[in-house]
C-alpha positions in Angstrom: 35.3 -52.1 47.5 39.4 -52.6 48.0 40.5 -54.1 50.9 43.4 -51.2 51.4 42.1 -48.4 54.5 42.1 -45.0 53.0 45.5 -43.4 53.9 48.1 -46.2 54.3 49.1 -46.1 57.9 52.1 -46.8 60.2 50.8 -50.0 61.2 53.7 -52.3 60.7 52.1 -55.5 60.6 50.1 -54.8 58.1 52.6 -52.9 56.5 54.1 -55.0 53.5 58.1 -55.3 53.5 59.7 -52.4 52.5 63.2 -52.7 50.9 65.2 -50.0 53.0 65.5 -47.0 50.8 62.1 -47.0 50.7 61.7 -47.1 54.2 63.6 -44.6 54.7 61.7 -42.0 52.2 58.5 -43.5 54.2 59.6 -42.7 57.1 60.7 -38.8 55.9 57.2 -39.0 54.3 55.3 -39.5 57.8 57.3 -37.0 59.9 56.4 -34.0 57.9 52.5 -35.1 58.6 50.9 -34.2 61.8 49.7 -36.7 64.3 46.4 -36.8 66.0 46.8 -33.7 69.3 48.2 -31.1 66.7 45.5 -28.7 66.4 45.6 -27.8 63.1 44.1 -31.4 62.3 40.7 -29.7 64.3 40.2 -26.5 62.0 38.8 -25.6 59.3 41.3 -24.7 55.8 40.7 -21.5 54.1 39.6 -21.2 50.9 42.4 -20.7 48.2 42.1 -17.8 46.2 45.3 -17.3 44.6 46.0 -19.5 41.6 49.8 -19.2 41.1 53.3 -21.1 41.2 53.5 -21.1 45.1 50.2 -23.3 44.8 51.0 -25.5 42.3 54.4 -26.1 44.0 52.5 -26.6 47.1 50.3 -29.3 45.9 53.0 -30.6 44.5 55.3 -31.0 47.4 52.3 -32.9 48.6 51.6 -35.2 46.4 55.4 -36.1 46.6 54.5 -36.6 50.7 51.4 -38.7 50.0 53.5 -41.1 47.2 56.5 -41.4 49.5 54.4 -41.8 52.9 52.7 -44.8 50.5 49.2 -43.1 51.4 46.6 -42.6 48.3 45.3 -39.2 49.6 46.6 -36.2 51.4 44.8 -33.2 52.8 47.1 -29.7 53.0 45.8 -29.5 57.3 47.9 -32.4 57.4 51.0 -31.2 56.5 50.2 -27.6 58.5 48.9 -25.6 55.8 45.5 -24.1 56.3 44.3 -24.3 52.4 41.4 -25.8 51.0 43.7 -28.4 48.7 43.6 -32.0 48.5 45.4 -34.7 46.7 44.6 -38.2 45.9 45.9 -40.8 43.5 43.8 -44.0 44.3 45.3 -46.4 41.5 49.6 -47.0 41.8 49.9 -45.9 38.4 47.9 -43.4 38.0 49.1 -39.2 38.3 48.1 -37.6 41.1 45.1 -35.4 40.9 45.1 -32.0 42.4 41.3 -30.8 43.8 41.5 -26.5 45.3 38.5 -25.3 47.5 36.1 -29.0 46.8 32.5 -28.4 47.8 30.5 -31.6 47.6 27.6 -31.2 45.1 25.8 -34.3 45.4 26.0 -37.7 47.5 24.2 -41.1 46.7 21.5 -42.2 49.4 23.1 -45.8 49.0 26.5 -46.1 51.6 29.0 -48.4 52.3 30.4 -49.1 55.7 34.8 -49.9 55.0 37.5 -50.0 56.8 39.1 -46.3 57.0 42.9 -45.7 58.3 45.1 -42.1 58.4 48.2 -41.1 58.2 48.0 -38.5 61.0 46.3 -41.4 63.2 49.0 -44.8 63.4 48.2 -47.7 63.4 44.1 -46.7 63.7 41.9 -48.6 61.4 37.7 -48.2 62.0 35.0 -48.8 59.8 33.5 -45.7 58.3 30.5 -45.5 56.3 29.9 -42.6 53.4 28.2 -42.5 50.6 29.1 -45.2 47.7 28.6 -42.1 44.8 29.6 -38.4 44.9 30.2 -35.5 42.8 32.3 -33.0 43.5 33.5 -29.7 42.1 36.4 -27.3 42.6 39.8 -26.6 40.5 42.8 -27.8 39.9 45.8 -26.2 41.0 46.2 -24.1 37.7 42.3 -22.5 38.8 41.0 -25.0 36.0 37.2 -25.6 37.1 36.6 -29.7 37.7 33.9 -31.4 38.5 34.4 -35.3 39.4 31.9 -37.6 39.7 33.1 -40.7 41.7 32.3 -43.9 43.4 33.9 -46.3 45.2 37.4 -46.2 46.7 37.8 -42.7 45.0 34.8 -40.9 46.1 35.8 -42.6 49.9 39.0 -40.9 49.6 37.7 -37.5 48.3 34.9 -37.4 51.6 37.9 -38.8 53.9 40.1 -35.6 52.6 37.6 -33.2 52.1 36.3 -34.4 55.4 40.4 -33.1 56.6 39.8 -29.6 55.1 36.8 -29.3 57.7 38.6 -30.7 60.8 36.8 -33.6 61.3 38.8 -36.8 61.3 37.8 -40.4 60.9 37.3 -41.3 64.5 34.2 -39.0 64.7 32.5 -41.1 62.1 33.1 -44.7 63.8 30.7 -46.1 66.3 31.8 -45.3 69.8 33.1 -48.5 70.7 35.3 -48.6 67.8 36.2 -45.3 68.3 37.4 -45.7 72.3 39.3 -48.8 71.0 41.5 -46.8 68.3 41.7 -43.8 71.0 43.9 -46.6 72.7 45.9 -48.0 69.9 46.5 -44.5 69.0 47.5 -43.5 72.3 49.8 -46.4 72.8 51.5 -46.0 68.7 51.7 -42.3 69.6 53.9 -43.2 72.8 55.9 -45.4 70.9 56.3 -42.7 67.7 57.8 -39.7 70.6 59.9 -42.8 72.0 61.8 -43.8 68.9 62.4 -40.1 68.6 63.5 -39.3 71.7 66.0 -42.3 71.8 
């Protein structure tokens, strides 16, 4: 399993040294991502029933925000859009994949615990147990049917983003002791971000 958490996070101690342009793009992208406490993150997204150029553009914008934020997955609810849309890219050189109206068709009984972070939960890294293999159906942004059989990190990223579309956060899937510690870190980090914005 990869050592990287599922989504990039704002924990500067763990973030690689970034050149000023990359850091500026990342900071701008992270400002577009809804943070813990925003009610949209606890809301269930709605099925997409119109596949048009607006949806294509929505997926493209989400892919750009994810890329600029140095993330590997992003759900529409994280940018305040109530659509069942997620984007992800596990391999740095791969194209961004869009998945619309995803449905978990099958998950393996074999599970694995791995550390996950989240763009919406700055500074938080917690252990989450998930199935190692999944089969997910849905559509791409043009409305063409997709069946994705994923394993390892790709399966984890898809499950993480699908959770977002149901209003579920990694805090809901981690042991109680980790959740308590994560909440303390999260409150401190959000306070720092608020103070930095106010300055």
